[in-house]
N, C-alpha and C positions, 0 to 999 in steps of 0.2 A: 600717790593720790591721782585719780583721773579727772581729765580735764572737763568731762560731761558730769554736770550735776545728776546723781543717782535719782533724784525725784523726778526729772525730766526723761530720763533713759528709756522706759518701758511704757511711757504715755502714748496713747493710741488717740483716734479722732473721738470727738464727744457724739452723741447722739444728734444734737442740735447741730453741729457741723455738717453731718452725713445728710440731714434732712435739707439743710439750705443748699448744698450742692444738687440733690435730687429735684427739688423744685426748680432750681435755675436751670438744670438739664432739661427739664419738662416744658419750661418756658421757651427756652431755645428750639426745642424739636417743634413744638405747636406754632412757632413763626415759621421755621425753615421747611418743612414737610410739604407744606401745600405747594410752595414753589418749585419742589424737587420733582414733581409730577411734569412729565413731558407732553405738552399738548397732543391732543388725538391725530390731528392732520400729519405730523411728521411721522409718528408711529403708524400710522395707515400706509403711507408711502413708502416707508421702510420695509413694512410687512408684503407690500405689493410687488416690491423689486426683488425680495427673497423668493416669494412665489414665482414671479416671472423668471428667474434664474432656474428654478427648479423645473418649470415646464421648458425653458431652452435646455436644459440637460437631458430632459426626456426626449426631446427631437433630436438631439445630438447622438443619443444612444440608437435611436431608430435609423438615423442616418448612416452613422458608422458601422452598425451590425448587420445594414441592410434587412432590416425587419421591423416588427410593430411592437412598441412599448407605450405604455399608458399611465396615466395618474388618475386614479380611481378615488372619487372625493365621497367622503363619509360626513356630511354636513352635521349630522345630529351629535357626532363624536368629536367634531371640530379636528378632523384630521384627514390627510389624503395618503395614498399607497402607491407608490411606483411599482411596476410589475411589467414583466414581460408578457406580450398579448399575443405573439405568433404561435407557431406549431411544432417548431423545432426543439426536442427536449434537451437538446444540449445548450440551449441559451436561457433555459429557466433560471439557473443561478446568475445572479446580477453580477457585472464587474464591480470593484472597487470605486467608490465614487463620493462625491460631497455629501451625499445623504446618509452615509453609513453611520451606525451608532451602535454601540454595545447590546447584545442581546437581540439583534434583529435578526430574522429568518434569512438565509442565503437568497431566496427568490422573492423576497419582497424588501422596501424600504418604507417604513411608516413615520410620517412626519405629522406630530401633533402641534397644533398652534398653542396649545397651553404651554408648551415646552420652548417656545422662541422667547429670547431675550426680550423684556419689555418692562418699561416704568409705568405703572398704572395698570389699569384693567387688561386682560389678555386680548388680542385680537379673535375674531369669530369668521369662520366660513359662514356667510350669509347666504349664498346661493351660487348654483352652477346652472347657467342657461344659455340656450342659443339665443338668436336675433328675434326669434318669433315669441320668446317667453317660455319655451318648453324646457322643463328640468332636464339636467343631464346628470348621468351618473358618473361618467368617466371622459377624458380627453386621450384619445389614442392617435399616435403619431406613426406614420408609415414609412417606408424605405426612403422616399424622396423627400421628407421633411414636412408634407402637409398633413392635415388631419385627416381621419376617414370621415368626418362630419361634411355635410354639404353647405352648412352655415356657419357663421362665426361663432365662436363659444367664448363665453364670459363668465370669469370665477369673480365673484363678488365678496369681498371682504367688508367687515364691519369692526367698528371701534367706538369706545365711548359708551355713555347711558344717557337717557334722559333727553334733555336739550342739546348735548353735546355728541348725541349718536351721528356717527358719519359712516359714509359708504365710499368704496374706491372699486372701480372695475379693472381686471387684468384679461384683457381680449387675446384671442389666438385666431389669426386668419387661416381659414380652412385649407387654402390652396398652398401657401408659403410656410404656415406653422410659425410665422414670425409672431412674437408675442410683444404686446404693448400696454402699457400702464396709463390709465386714464387719470382725470383729475377727481380729487375728494370732492364729494357731494353731502348735502343735508338730507336729500330726498332719497327714501328706499328706491331700490330699482322695481 
């Protein structure tokens, strides 16, 4: 004789038991999910640091290979493209680096902000401007590390929505090419 009573051997969960578990999970998720959202300020600061590192890498390429490299910004597509900006055809193919991703063309590295890891709404490229407020399409670094611009360039990122919409500047000095991250602010640039 089996130690398990045959009446209980093939018994599953009742519909009522399953419904109770589903309702309890729904209540727990409804309480926990709003607190799992990372506030917009730390997300913007992290995104600005990532962008600053990509700008610094582009500058490093220009200095290391004694030529011009640029980040070309496509604000509407929420992305930017690293590419060679000089005239030597032998340098068209970019070296392996931190912006590499599967399926990228050898002469470009396309970085989409939509693919950045984030909790909450994705960050956006808000604007790329010089200190006079003129829109810029790209930031090009020359062989000595400075940019080809005569004025400081600023890339503005935005994050959040409605009352929590915030902005952060990432600035590039034209002579030195040094990249700095500013403070998060509520007012648009």
